[in-house]
One Martini backbone bead per residue (centre of mass of N, CA, C, O) as a GRO file, in nm:
protein
  127
    1MET     BB    1  -1.194   1.878  -1.375
    2ALA     BB    2  -1.491   2.029  -1.270
    3HIS     BB    3  -1.419   2.323  -1.379
    4ALA     BB    4  -1.386   2.551  -1.627
    5GLN     BB    5  -1.248   2.778  -1.465
    6ASP     BB    6  -1.013   2.608  -1.366
    7GLU     BB    7  -0.903   2.527  -1.641
    8ARG     BB    8  -0.843   2.813  -1.734
    9LEU     BB    9  -0.650   2.899  -1.513
   10TYR     BB   10  -0.430   2.672  -1.557
   11THR     BB   11  -0.380   2.739  -1.853
   12GLN     BB   12  -0.303   3.041  -1.803
   13TRP     BB   13  -0.067   2.978  -1.617
   14VAL     BB   14   0.111   2.840  -1.827
   15GLU     BB   15   0.133   3.088  -2.005
   16LEU     BB   16   0.264   3.271  -1.789
   17LEU     BB   17   0.515   3.100  -1.749
   18GLY     BB   18   0.621   3.152  -2.034
   19TRP     BB   19   0.644   3.456  -2.012
   20LEU     BB   20   0.834   3.467  -1.770
   21GLU     BB   21   1.067   3.310  -1.898
   22ALA     BB   22   1.107   3.495  -2.146
   23GLU     BB   23   1.146   3.766  -1.992
   24ALA     BB   24   1.385   3.674  -1.827
   25SER     BB   25   1.575   3.604  -2.059
   26ALA     BB   26   1.568   3.893  -2.198
   27ARG     BB   27   1.689   4.024  -1.900
   28GLY     BB   28   1.875   3.825  -1.723
   29LEU     BB   29   1.695   3.648  -1.551
   30GLY     BB   30   1.577   3.449  -1.319
   31PHE     BB   31   1.415   3.114  -1.322
   32GLU     BB   32   1.224   2.983  -1.042
   33LYS     BB   33   1.120   2.731  -0.869
   34VAL     BB   34   0.938   2.705  -0.562
   35ALA     BB   35   0.657   2.529  -0.615
   36ASP     BB   36   0.445   2.274  -0.574
   37PHE     BB   37   0.175   2.105  -0.561
   38PRO     BB   38   0.056   1.932  -0.299
   39ASP     BB   39  -0.108   1.710  -0.464
   40TYR     BB   40   0.145   1.620  -0.617
   41ILE     BB   41   0.337   1.535  -0.390
   42TYR     BB   42   0.085   1.338  -0.251
   43ARG     BB   43  -0.028   1.127  -0.487
   44MET     BB   44   0.149   0.898  -0.550
   45GLU     BB   45  -0.001   0.689  -0.805
   46ARG     BB   46  -0.158   0.909  -0.915
   47PRO     BB   47  -0.266   1.090  -1.148
   48TYR     BB   48  -0.198   1.403  -1.314
   49ASP     BB   49  -0.435   1.674  -1.435
   50LEU     BB   50  -0.259   1.905  -1.460
   51PRO     BB   51  -0.058   2.108  -1.678
   52THR     BB   52   0.100   2.137  -1.397
   53THR     BB   53   0.317   2.140  -1.099
   54VAL     BB   54   0.343   2.446  -1.082
   55MET     BB   55   0.276   2.707  -0.830
   56SER     BB   56   0.569   2.859  -0.813
   57VAL     BB   57   0.763   3.160  -0.896
   58ALA     BB   58   1.085   3.322  -0.965
   59LEU     BB   59   1.231   3.627  -1.020
   60THR     BB   60   1.580   3.707  -1.061
   61VAL     BB   61   1.850   3.905  -0.905
   62GLY     BB   62   2.134   3.788  -0.811
   63GLY     BB   63   1.950   3.560  -0.645
   64GLN     BB   64   1.717   3.762  -0.602
   65PRO     BB   65   1.406   3.835  -0.554
   66LEU     BB   66   1.156   4.016  -0.750
   67LEU     BB   67   0.930   3.799  -0.849
   68LEU     BB   68   0.618   3.656  -0.753
   69ALA     BB   69   0.443   3.360  -0.867
   70ALA     BB   70   0.097   3.246  -0.805
   71VAL     BB   71  -0.123   2.974  -0.760
   72SER     BB   72  -0.392   2.824  -0.674
   73PRO     BB   73  -0.503   2.570  -0.533
   74ARG     BB   74  -0.766   2.345  -0.587
   75HIS     BB   75  -0.903   2.375  -0.284
   76VAL     BB   76  -0.977   2.652  -0.358
   77ASP     BB   77  -1.244   2.850  -0.425
   78LEU     BB   78  -1.092   3.136  -0.488
   79LYS     BB   79  -0.922   3.161  -0.760
   80GLY     BB   80  -0.573   3.261  -0.842
   81ILE     BB   81  -0.331   3.511  -0.925
   82SER     BB   82  -0.008   3.612  -0.805
   83LEU     BB   83   0.178   3.921  -0.790
   84ARG     BB   84   0.509   3.996  -0.644
   85LEU     BB   85   0.702   4.238  -0.511
   86MET     BB   86   0.994   4.266  -0.373
   87GLY     BB   87   1.029   4.514  -0.124
   88GLY     BB   88   0.712   4.570  -0.144
   89SER     BB   89   0.353   4.653  -0.217
   90LYS     BB   90   0.336   4.524  -0.487
   91HIS     BB   91   0.032   4.386  -0.640
   92TRP     BB   92  -0.139   4.114  -0.818
   93HIS     BB   93  -0.471   4.014  -0.932
   94LEU     BB   94  -0.568   3.722  -1.101
   95HIS     BB   95  -0.802   3.600  -1.351
   96ALA     BB   96  -1.016   3.416  -1.529
   97GLY     BB   97  -1.101   3.432  -1.861
   98GLU     BB   98  -1.223   3.366  -2.165
   99ARG     BB   99  -0.931   3.490  -2.319
  100GLY     BB  100  -0.789   3.543  -2.035
  101LEU     BB  101  -0.635   3.722  -1.830
  102LEU     BB  102  -0.730   3.920  -1.538
  103GLU     BB  103  -0.726   4.271  -1.424
  104GLY     BB  104  -1.005   4.262  -1.341
  105GLN     BB  105  -1.120   4.394  -1.649
  106ARG     BB  106  -0.836   4.372  -1.753
  107PRO     BB  107  -0.622   4.258  -1.961
  108PHE     BB  108  -0.354   4.023  -1.923
  109THR     BB  109  -0.050   4.071  -2.073
  110ARG     BB  110   0.263   4.052  -2.188
  111GLU     BB  111   0.293   4.359  -2.204
  112ARG     BB  112   0.219   4.414  -1.909
  113LEU     BB  113   0.446   4.249  -1.788
  114ALA     BB  114   0.677   4.416  -1.914
  115VAL     BB  115   0.608   4.678  -1.766
  116LEU     BB  116   0.647   4.569  -1.479
  117LEU     BB  117   0.943   4.478  -1.514
  118ASN     BB  118   1.064   4.747  -1.597
  119GLY     BB  119   0.989   4.892  -1.333
  120ALA     BB  120   1.142   4.705  -1.142
  121LEU     BB  121   1.426   4.748  -1.271
  122ARG     BB  122   1.438   5.050  -1.219
  123GLY     BB  123   1.426   5.021  -0.910
  124VAL     BB  124   1.686   4.855  -0.881
  125ALA     BB  125   1.880   5.064  -1.023
  126ALA     BB  126   1.821   5.299  -0.802
  127VAL     BB  127   1.964   5.147  -0.545
   0.00000   0.00000   0.00000
């Protein structure tokens, strides 16, 4: 990868994937890959140099998506990670920081992710 910022973003994306999978498991949610990176799919015989092939995942409740997480493909200039709650207008844009993901200027931690998921599940339970 050409840029240190890109390397940080994709490394932090892999860390977020781990958090998502662990938090899903702890809550009895499904964790499903939605898509691979396009350049991974069409790479032919070239080696793949990102730390993962996964570009987007969904956390599901009863087979229905609850939260979708996706990272920008490497051809995009302003890369980031998006988190979207399905069925509503809530979404978060994350970017790579020196020490981890940032939500604006605030660090985005596993604890913050847990708070978001708890709120989403309360909303599902209320329906």
